[in-house]
C-alpha positions in Angstrom: 8.7 14.6 -2.9 10.7 11.8 -4.5 13.4 11.7 -2.6 11.2 11.9 0.7 9.4 8.8 -0.5 13.1 6.9 -1.7 14.8 7.9 1.8 11.8 6.3 3.6 11.5 2.5 1.1 15.3 2.8 2.0 15.2 2.8 5.6 12.2 0.6 5.6 14.3 -1.8 3.7 17.2 -1.3 5.8 15.3 -2.1 9.2 13.6 -5.4 7.3 16.8 -6.6 7.0 18.0 -6.0 10.4 14.8 -7.5 11.6 15.6 -10.9 9.5 19.5 -10.6 10.6 18.4 -10.3 14.9 15.7 -12.8 14.6 17.4 -15.3 12.0 15.7 -15.5 9.6 16.5 -15.9 5.8 15.3 -12.4 4.2 12.7 -14.1 2.2 11.1 -15.5 5.0 11.3 -12.3 7.2 9.8 -10.6 4.5 6.6 -12.8 4.7 6.8 -12.7 8.3 6.8 -8.6 8.7 4.3 -7.8 5.1 3.5 -4.8 5.6 4.8 -3.5 9.3 5.3 -0.2 9.3 8.8 0.6 10.7 7.9 2.1 14.0 6.4 -1.6 14.5 9.8 -3.1 13.3 11.6 -0.7 15.5 9.9 -2.1 18.2 10.4 -5.4 17.7 14.1 -4.7 17.5 13.8 -3.1 20.9 12.1 -6.5 22.1 14.5 -9.0 20.9 17.6 -6.7 22.1 16.0 -6.6 25.6 15.3 -10.2 25.3 19.2 -11.0 24.8 19.9 -8.7 27.5 21.6 -5.8 25.5 19.9 -2.6 26.8 22.1 -0.4 25.1 20.8 -1.7 22.0 17.2 -1.6 22.9 17.4 2.2 24.2 18.7 2.7 20.7 16.1 1.5 19.0 13.4 3.2 21.5 15.1 5.9 20.9 14.7 6.0 17.0 10.8 4.4 17.6 10.4 7.6 19.0 12.1 9.6 16.4 10.7 7.8 13.7 7.1 8.9 15.1 8.1 12.0 14.8 9.0 12.3 11.3 7.5 10.0 9.3 4.5 12.2 8.6 5.5 13.8 5.4 6.3 10.8 4.2 2.9 9.9 4.9 1.4 12.9 3.6 3.2 12.7 0.1 2.5 8.8 -0.1 -1.2 8.7 0.7 -2.6 12.0 -0.3 -3.1 14.0 -3.6 -0.5 16.6 -4.4 -3.0 19.4 -5.6 0.0 22.3 -5.9 0.8 24.7 -3.8 0.0 28.2 -2.3 -0.2 31.1 -4.4 0.5 33.1 -1.8 3.1 30.6 -0.5 5.1 28.6 -2.7 6.9 26.9 -0.4 3.8 25.2 0.9 2.4 22.3 -0.6 -0.9 21.7 -1.0 -2.7 17.8 -0.1 -5.8 16.5 -0.7 -6.8 13.5 1.4 -9.6 11.2 1.3 -10.4 11.9 4.5 -13.7 13.5 6.0 -13.4 16.3 8.3 -17.1 17.2 8.7 -20.4 16.1 7.2 -19.9 17.9 4.2 -16.3 18.7 4.0 -13.1 16.6 2.8 -9.4 17.4 4.4 -7.0 19.7 3.2 -3.5 19.7 4.4 -0.6 22.2 3.8 3.0 20.8 4.0 6.1 22.8 4.0 8.6 22.2 1.7 11.2 22.5 4.7 9.6 19.7 6.6 9.9 17.2 4.0 13.4 18.1 3.5 14.4 17.4 7.1 12.2 14.5 7.1 14.1 13.1 3.8 17.3 14.0 5.6 16.0 12.5 8.8 15.1 9.1 6.8 18.8 8.8 5.2 20.7 9.4 8.1 18.5 6.8 10.3 19.0 4.2 7.1 22.9 4.9 7.4 22.5 3.9 11.2 20.4 0.6 10.6 23.0 -0.2 7.6 25.8 -0.1 10.1 24.0 -2.1 12.7 23.2 -4.8 10.0 27.0 -4.7 9.0 27.8 -5.5 12.8 25.2 -8.3 12.9 25.5 -9.7 10.2 29.2 -11.2 10.6 29.4 -15.1 11.0 32.3 -16.7 13.3 35.4 -17.4 10.9 
């Protein structure tokens, strides 16, 4: 679970830096502007600026990354925002989370998350962070 959270934090930082570079902002100003914006929103901003610049290929890449982001972020959100209560004794690969969320008038939410899904989410976040860092290095070049 720690690997999952750290991978997504790395991705979040990489996205923030790319937003700063593409909008021509110093990192401290971008941090103030972005606040706690989620990664999906950052990818949407990047898509918008690439499209504005006429870079349809990069805009499409950001749109694709955003869709993949939205499809892979749920395990991160569950680990970050729910209480881990252990695992199912009948299936130790299934982790139990309690979330402060009403399901019915007298029931609270319980979620089951397979370890394999958390591992896939971690792997995806690490790969995406690599792609974003490559783009950041590409766009963070200054003319000689």
